[in-house]
C-alpha positions in Angstrom: 0.0 0.0 0.0 2.9 2.4 0.8 4.3 1.9 -2.7 0.9 2.6 -4.3 0.7 5.8 -2.3 4.2 6.9 -3.3 3.5 6.2 -6.9 0.3 8.3 -6.8 2.0 11.3 -5.1 4.9 11.2 -7.6 2.5 11.1 -10.5 0.7 14.2 -9.3 3.9 16.1 -8.6 5.3 15.2 -12.0 2.1 16.3 -13.7 2.0 19.6 -11.8 5.7 20.3 -12.7 5.1 19.6 -16.4 1.9 21.4 -16.8 1.8 24.1 -14.1 -1.6 22.6 -13.3 -1.6 23.5 -9.6 -1.2 26.9 -7.9 0.4 27.7 -4.6 -3.0 28.2 -2.9 -4.4 24.9 -4.2 -5.0 22.0 -1.7 -3.6 18.5 -2.0 -5.3 15.7 -0.1 -3.5 12.4 0.2 -5.8 9.5 1.4 -6.6 5.9 1.1 -9.8 5.3 -1.0 -11.8 4.4 2.1 -11.1 7.7 3.9 -14.1 9.7 2.8 -14.2 13.3 3.8 -17.7 14.9 4.1 -18.9 17.4 1.6 -19.1 20.0 4.3 -15.4 19.4 5.2 -14.4 19.8 1.6 -16.4 23.1 1.3 -14.6 24.5 4.4 -11.3 23.6 2.8 -12.4 25.3 -0.4 -13.6 28.6 1.1 -11.6 28.9 4.4 -7.9 29.4 4.9 -5.9 26.5 6.3 -4.5 26.9 9.8 -1.1 25.5 8.7 0.8 24.3 5.7 -0.3 20.8 6.5 -3.4 19.7 8.5 -5.4 16.5 8.9 -8.9 15.3 8.4 -10.9 13.9 11.3 -12.9 10.8 10.5 -15.4 8.6 12.4 -14.3 4.9 12.3 -17.3 2.5 12.8 -15.3 -0.5 11.5 -18.3 -1.5 9.3 -20.8 -1.5 12.2 -22.6 1.8 12.3 -23.5 1.3 16.0 -19.8 1.6 17.0 -17.1 4.2 17.1 -13.5 3.0 17.2 -10.8 4.7 19.3 -8.1 4.7 16.7 -4.4 4.7 17.3 -3.9 8.1 15.7 -6.8 10.3 16.9 -7.0 14.1 16.4 -6.5 16.2 19.5 -9.3 16.0 22.1 -11.4 13.7 19.9 -10.6 10.1 20.9 -13.0 8.6 18.4 -11.8 10.5 15.3 -9.0 9.2 13.0 -6.4 11.8 12.0 -6.6 11.3 8.3 -6.5 12.2 5.4 -3.4 14.4 5.3 -4.1 17.8 3.7 -1.4 20.0 2.3 -1.2 23.5 0.9 0.3 22.9 -2.6 3.1 25.5 -2.0 4.5 23.3 0.8 5.0 20.5 -1.6 6.1 22.5 -4.7 8.7 24.1 -2.5 9.8 20.7 -1.2 9.0 21.6 2.4 7.0 18.3 2.4 7.0 15.3 0.1 3.2 14.8 0.1 3.1 11.5 1.9 0.6 10.5 4.6 1.5 11.8 8.1 0.0 10.2 11.2 1.0 12.9 13.8 -0.6 16.0 12.3 -4.0 15.6 14.1 -2.3 15.7 17.5 -1.4 19.3 16.9 -5.1 20.4 16.9 -5.0 21.5 13.3 -7.7 19.5 11.5 -11.0 19.7 9.6 -13.8 17.6 10.9 -16.2 15.6 8.9 -16.3 12.2 7.2 -16.0 8.5 7.6 -13.3 5.9 7.5 -15.0 3.1 5.6 -12.5 0.4 6.6 -13.4 -3.2 7.4 -16.2 -4.5 5.1 -19.5 -5.2 6.7 -21.1 -7.0 3.8 -20.2 -10.6 3.5 -19.6 -10.8 -0.3 -17.4 -7.7 -0.1 -15.4 -9.2 2.8 -14.9 -12.4 0.8 -13.6 -10.4 -2.2 -11.2 -8.5 0.1 -9.9 -11.7 1.6 -9.3 -13.2 -1.8 -7.5 -10.2 -3.2 -5.3 -9.9 -0.1 -4.5 -6.3 -0.6 -3.5 -5.8 3.1 -0.9 -8.4 4.1 -1.3 -7.6 7.8 -4.9 -8.7 7.9 -5.8 -10.7 4.8 -4.1 -14.0 3.8 -5.9 -14.6 0.5 -7.1 -18.0 1.7 -10.7 -19.1 1.6 -11.9 -22.7 1.9 -13.9 -22.7 -1.3 -15.2 -26.3 -0.7 -16.8 -25.1 2.5 -18.0 -21.8 0.9 -19.8 -23.7 -1.9 -21.5 -26.0 0.5 -22.8 -23.3 2.9 -26.6 -23.0 3.4 -28.6 -19.8 3.5 -28.7 -20.1 7.3 -24.9 -20.4 7.4 -24.5 -17.3 5.3 -26.8 -15.4 7.6 -24.8 -16.5 10.6 -21.5 -15.5 9.0 -23.0 -12.1 8.1 -24.0 -11.5 11.7 -20.6 -12.5 12.9 -18.9 -10.2 10.4 -21.1 -7.2 11.2 -20.7 -7.6 15.0 -16.8 -8.0 14.8 -16.9 -11.5 16.3 -13.7 -12.3 14.4 -12.0 -9.0 15.4 -12.6 -8.8 19.1 -9.7 -6.5 19.5 -11.5 -3.8 17.5 -14.7 -4.4 19.5 -12.7 -3.8 22.7 -11.3 -0.6 21.2 -14.8 0.8 20.3 -17.6 2.5 22.2 -21.3 2.6 21.3 -21.8 5.4 18.9 -24.4 7.1 21.1 -21.9 7.7 23.9 -19.1 8.9 21.6 -19.8 12.6 21.9 -17.1 13.6 19.5 -18.7 11.7 16.6 -21.1 13.2 14.1 -23.2 10.3 12.9 -24.0 11.8 9.6 -23.2 9.4 6.7 -22.1 10.0 3.2 -25.2 10.2 1.0 -24.3 7.0 -0.9 -24.2 5.0 2.4 -27.1 6.8 4.0 -29.4 5.4 1.3 -27.8 1.9 1.3 -27.1 1.1 4.9 -25.7 -2.4 5.5 -27.8 -4.4 7.9 -26.6 -7.3 10.1 -29.6 -9.2 8.7 -28.8 -11.4 5.7 -30.9 -10.6 2.7 -30.6 -13.3 0.0 -31.8 -10.8 -2.6 -28.7 -8.6 -2.1 
């Protein structure tokens, strides 16, 4: 994943240098694809001045279960349930080579961040989880191994049971222990991106999905 990020940053820098496509007061956001900033946060970045050359986003992390709020390893200052990502740069700080444009995990602790959005990590829908396991895009968590013989023999009841286990983090107890119920996480805005709000994942298996 780090090499993918480095390639993406280098591509943007090379393009900007060759075309003058970015100005000093433009904003560069480096994020994983599941780090979704809210529309309101992006509007604030567009119309308000940044508090520093580099700041962070501030994302709610439900780990796929919208009833939970994870306490991430890298929270923003005074917001224990908000992940300090993405990293947000003023383009001048990159073009001047003050920063290299990579993801920084310590920016949120300075108190310079913009709130709003969702870290959509950890798939909560069983077919999506199976695909992520098979592709093994994250070596630390996914092995790429699935018992296909067992998978093909599963009943509808077995799929329903596995869906409930997945949604309720039964296979990831460490993340359950690091989470609070969302209603007591006062630093979390439970507003969802529009595309998730109209397609909320339920822990109840629906064979028509």
